[in-house]
N, C-alpha and C positions, 0 to 999 in steps of 0.2 A: 581865669580872666586877672591881672596882672595891671595895678595901679601906679601910673607914673607921676613921678612928680622931680622938676627939674629946675636946680638952680645955678648959678656960675661957679657953683664950687661944689654942690654932692646933686646925686639923681639918686631917689627911691624907687627900688622896684620893688613890691610887694607880690606875692604868690600865694596862696592859701592852699596849694600842696606841702610848700615848705612849712606855712602856718604850723599845720599837722605834725610835720614831720618833728617841729621844736618840740611841741608840747610833747609827745614819748619824749624827747631827749630830757626835758626837765622832770619828768617822773622819775628816768633814773639818778636821777641828783640827788634827788627828796630820798630815795630809797636808798642813798647813800649816808646824804644827812643821819635818816632814821637810825640806823645800822649801828650811829657811833653812839647813839644819846638815847640812853634810858629813860630821859623825863624827858618831855615836850611841850611844851605852854605857852600858852596867851592871857598879855594879862598888865596894869597899867605900876608903871612904878612907884610907890606913894612915900621911901625917902630914899636920900642920895639923889643920883652915884655920885660919890666923891671918887676922883680919880685922881688915886698916886703912883705916879710916876716912880720907878725903880732903876736904880743906876747900871742897869742893863737895857733901857730902853721898851721895858716893859710898863703899861699903861695897867692897874688894875681896879675895876670898878669897883666901887663894896656900895652893894642897894637893896632896898628890901622892894616884893613886888605882889599885889593883888591880883589873884590867881580868877583870870574870868574863864578859860577852858585848858582844863587838860586833854591835850592832843593826844601824849602815848605816855602810859605809865601812872603814878601817881601822885598825887601832892597836895598839902592843904593849904585851907585858902589863902594863905600868905605864906612866902617863903623866904629867905636870905636867898643872897647871892654874890659870889665873889668870882668876875669875870674878870679873867687877865687877858690883853690882847698887845702884840706886839705894835709899838708906834713910838715914834720919833719925836716929833716935830706937834703943832697945837693944829697943822691945818689937818692931820691923820687921825684926830677924834673924830666919834663918830658922835655926829649932829643932833639924832633922833633919843641917844643915850641923856636925857633929861627927866628931870620929878616931874612927874603926870605924861607923858609919855607913855604911848600902848606899845607893846614888843613881842616879840614871838623868842621864844629861847631854845636852846639846844642844849641839855642840863646832864651831869650827872653827879653823884655824890661825893659830896667835899667828905674822904677820910683820912686824909695826911695833918699830922698834931698841929699844922702852920694857919689851917683855914677857919679860921674862928667863925664863917657860913656854914649854913645846908649843904648850900649846890654850887657849881664851877662847873666853869664852861667845859662843853662833850668836846671840842676844838676852837683851838685862837682863832680863826677865821671866820668860820660860819654860824656859831652861838648866837650871836646876836640880829636879830634883824627887826627892820619897824614892822608894827603890825597892818597885815593886810588880811584883806576877810576870802579873797583868794588863795593867799596861801593857807591858810587859815584851814579852807578845808581842800585844799588835796593834799594837806597831811594828815587828815582827817581820815580819808578815800585810801589812803598808803598805808596808813599807821597800826594796824598789824605787821609790818614788817620786821622781825624780829633784830636785838641789838648783839653787835658782834660782840663775842667772846676778849675778842680786843681792840680796845681801842684806845688810839693814838694820844698823847702827850702833847706831843709838842707841834702837831698840824701838818706833817712830813706827809702822812697820807695823803691827807687833803690836796695836798699841790698836788702828789703823783696823781692822785686822778685827777685835778684838771688839766695835768698835762695831757696825761694820757688822749687828749679827749682833741686837743689843739694843736694847728701845725705849726703856729704861727704869736707869739705870745711877746709884746712891745709894752711900754709904758711911755707918756708921752702926755703931753698940754692940748687942750681940747680948742682949735682954734675956728673952728665951728660948728654949729650942732645948727636940724632943723627940728621946724615943732613934731609931735608924737604924734602921728597918723593910727590911728586904733583900727584895727579887722574886727573887731570885736570888742564886750566891754572887758577885755583884759590886754588882750594883746597889742603892742602896741609895737611901733619901728620908728628907730629917729635914726637921722643919716647926719655922719660927723668926720670933720675933716679933723687932722690929729699928726702934730708936730713930735717925731718920735721921739726919745732922750733916750730910751735906752730896750736892747731887744735881749730878751731872756732866751726865745729860741724862735731857730729859722733868719729867716733874711729878707730883707727888703732894700728897692731902687731907690736912691732917695732920703729923705730925711722928713717926709708927708705921707700918708695916707690915707685913704679915704674907706669908711667900714660904714658896713649896715648893723643896727646897732635892734636884736627884738629881745625883749625883755614881759615877761605877764608882771603883770602890776595894778593897784587898782587905780581907777580916772582921777587924775591931780595928788596922786599921790608919789608922783617924782623923785626920788633922792636928790640930796641937794647938789650933790657931786656933776649932776649930769648939765653941766651947764660953762657958755665959755668962759674960758682961764681957767679950767680946774684940771686938775689932774688926774690920772684914770690909769689902769692897769686894763689890760684888755690880748682876751681869750679867743683865737679867732682862727678861723679857714679860708682858703682862698673860693672865689667865684667867677664866675665866667662872664660876668659883665660888671659894667659900673654899680656901686660903688665898689672896690678890686677885696673887699673882703667882707664878713661877714662874723657877725659874733657864733660861737661853736654850742653853746647852751643860754635858756630862759635868763635860768636863775642869776649863773657865776660867769657871764660869758663879760662882763664888764662891771670891773672891781677902782673902790675911791683907790687913789694912789697914798702909796703904801713903802715907807724904803725897806722895813723890814723885808715884807714880801715879795719882795723884790729881789733881795740878796738870796732870801732863802731858794728860789724860783733860780735864780743864778744858780748856783750849788747844785742843785737838784737837776737842771736839763743838764747839767755837765757828767754827773751818771754815766 
């Protein structure tokens, strides 16, 4: 059964078989995240985070977390974390990284002498996520997935994984976005019109595209960057109906705009 919603700029088409396929794709992504992370926890930021920008365009979030759930590995009731994330401007800062926020963290032990904190990011791109009951349940269900012996340091392995799933990767400004339509308590779809600023894989006709963005998220917990005027990065595949494209994965298919990620994607996609 399909539900058709039409405005002057976008058309939403939701199909239940497609939703089922997306959920399966999402499990593959979480298995990948778990394979990169010896420790996965959810909890509340109780101290910090102080974001110290470096000369290389990296923000180092230094903070402490009161652990509510250990989803993989073993941790004390409170842990110290130093999380490095490439970002150049204030608009690329993660809005949910603030004191008293609940987060989910993908971590590995910090063993180098420069790090004073006990844990650091397993990956610079996905290691910090806003708390989500859905994500917690999904990770707990898949948490037996073993960690890889070779864990990437600079995030290139993750971007290669994203690359393998998408035929079109673009960044740009959201010009129009529809309200979220929920197929169930957690699977929501939005249609958006995006003015393309940069093409990192594939090609498009004109300077705008329409895309159907399906995410797995708790209701009323939409990321702040899903709004008109925000800059986003989209990992897409073509479809045979309007909107022209759809996101390839419910976890990483749309990302907050980040100039460092765009530059890294450009380099990797030239391989």
